[in-house]
C-alpha positions in Angstrom: -0.2 -0.2 0.3 1.3 3.3 -1.2 2.0 5.6 2.4 2.0 9.4 1.4 2.6 12.6 4.1 -0.6 15.2 2.8 -1.2 18.6 4.4 -4.5 20.2 4.6 -5.8 23.4 5.5 -9.6 24.4 7.2 -10.0 28.2 6.3 -13.2 29.4 9.2 -14.7 32.9 8.2 -17.9 34.1 10.0 -18.4 30.6 11.3 -18.4 29.0 7.8 -16.1 26.5 6.3 -14.5 26.5 3.1 -14.8 22.9 1.5 -14.0 21.7 -2.1 -15.6 18.6 -3.9 -13.1 16.1 -4.3 -13.4 14.7 -7.8 -12.2 11.3 -7.2 -13.9 10.6 -4.5 -17.3 12.4 -4.5 -17.7 14.1 -1.4 -16.6 17.4 0.3 -13.3 18.0 2.1 -11.3 20.6 3.3 -8.5 21.7 0.7 -5.2 19.9 0.5 -2.8 17.2 -0.3 0.8 15.3 -1.0 3.3 17.0 0.1 6.3 17.4 -2.7 9.9 16.8 -2.4 11.7 19.8 -1.1 8.3 21.2 0.7 7.2 21.3 4.4 3.9 20.3 5.1 3.2 23.8 6.4 4.0 25.2 2.6 2.4 22.1 0.9 -1.4 23.2 2.4 -0.8 26.8 1.5 0.1 25.5 -1.9 -2.5 23.1 -2.1 -5.3 25.8 -1.0 -4.2 28.5 -3.4 -4.3 25.4 -6.2 -7.9 24.4 -5.4 -9.6 27.5 -4.0 -7.5 30.4 -5.7 -7.4 31.5 -2.1 -4.2 32.4 -1.0 -3.9 31.2 2.5 -1.4 31.4 6.2 -1.3 28.5 8.4 -1.8 30.0 12.0 -1.8 27.6 15.0 0.4 27.9 18.7 4.2 27.1 18.3 6.0 26.8 21.4 9.3 28.9 21.1 11.5 26.1 21.7 13.7 27.0 18.4 17.0 29.0 18.2 19.9 29.5 16.0 19.2 27.1 13.0 15.9 25.8 14.6 12.5 27.6 14.5 8.9 26.6 15.5 6.9 25.8 12.8 2.7 26.1 13.6 1.3 23.1 15.4 -1.9 21.3 13.1 -5.1 21.0 14.4 -4.9 17.5 14.0 -3.0 14.7 12.5 -5.1 11.8 11.3 -3.5 8.4 9.7 -6.6 7.7 7.0 -6.9 4.7 4.2 -8.0 6.8 1.7 -10.0 4.2 -0.9 -9.7 5.7 -4.5 -11.6 3.9 -7.1 -8.7 2.0 -8.4 -6.2 2.0 -5.6 -6.1 2.6 -1.7 -3.5 5.0 0.2 -2.3 5.4 3.5 -2.2 8.9 3.9 -0.4 10.9 6.9 -2.5 13.8 7.6 -1.5 16.8 8.9 -4.5 19.0 9.3 -3.7 22.9 9.8 -5.7 25.8 10.5 -5.8 28.8 7.7 -6.4 32.7 7.2 -6.8 34.3 4.3 -4.1 36.3 3.2 -5.1 37.8 -0.3 -6.3 35.6 -3.6 -10.1 35.6 -5.1 -12.1 32.6 -4.8 -12.4 31.0 -8.0 -13.9 27.0 -6.3 -15.3 25.7 -3.5 -18.3 26.5 -1.5 -19.1 27.8 2.2 -20.7 26.0 5.0 -22.2 26.9 8.3 -21.8 24.7 11.5 -25.2 23.7 10.9 -24.8 22.2 7.7 -21.9 19.9 8.8 -24.4 17.1 10.3 -25.7 16.4 6.8 -22.5 17.2 5.0 -21.7 14.1 2.1 -18.1 13.4 3.3 -16.6 11.0 5.9 -17.0 10.9 10.1 -14.1 12.3 10.4 -13.8 15.3 8.2 -17.1 16.4 9.7 -15.0 15.9 13.3 -12.1 17.9 12.2 -14.6 20.6 11.1 -16.3 20.7 14.5 -12.9 21.3 16.1 -11.9 23.8 13.7 -15.1 25.8 14.4 -14.4 25.3 18.4 -10.7 26.5 18.0 -11.8 29.6 15.7 -14.5 30.6 18.4 -17.3 30.0 16.5 -20.3 27.9 18.2 
């Protein structure tokens, strides 16, 4: 089974989350994708978000101020999940670092905003619903 490191971003604005419809899986997901060679998970989350939605985002999250000299802190993920992803013709194991992000530019080309009350009936996986609930709480939304 192929094992991949992936990174995703959850954007919360005005009590809503921005999701994309995944073409191969046919469900709503937060933007994200594979971490490319010579790329950090933070960079991958920001790149994938722009590629999939048109919005420029920055990863946000707590740090522990442990770095010094040539070592620096990176924002902590909101969640890290090990996911078995069942594509129509193959199965992957994704090590998914899921970050909160904030918008810094760009124009929305694709994606749809969902209110908190729409999450329960969303056509997606239960773990995605759980992450969205966690993101809304972390962003201070009801």
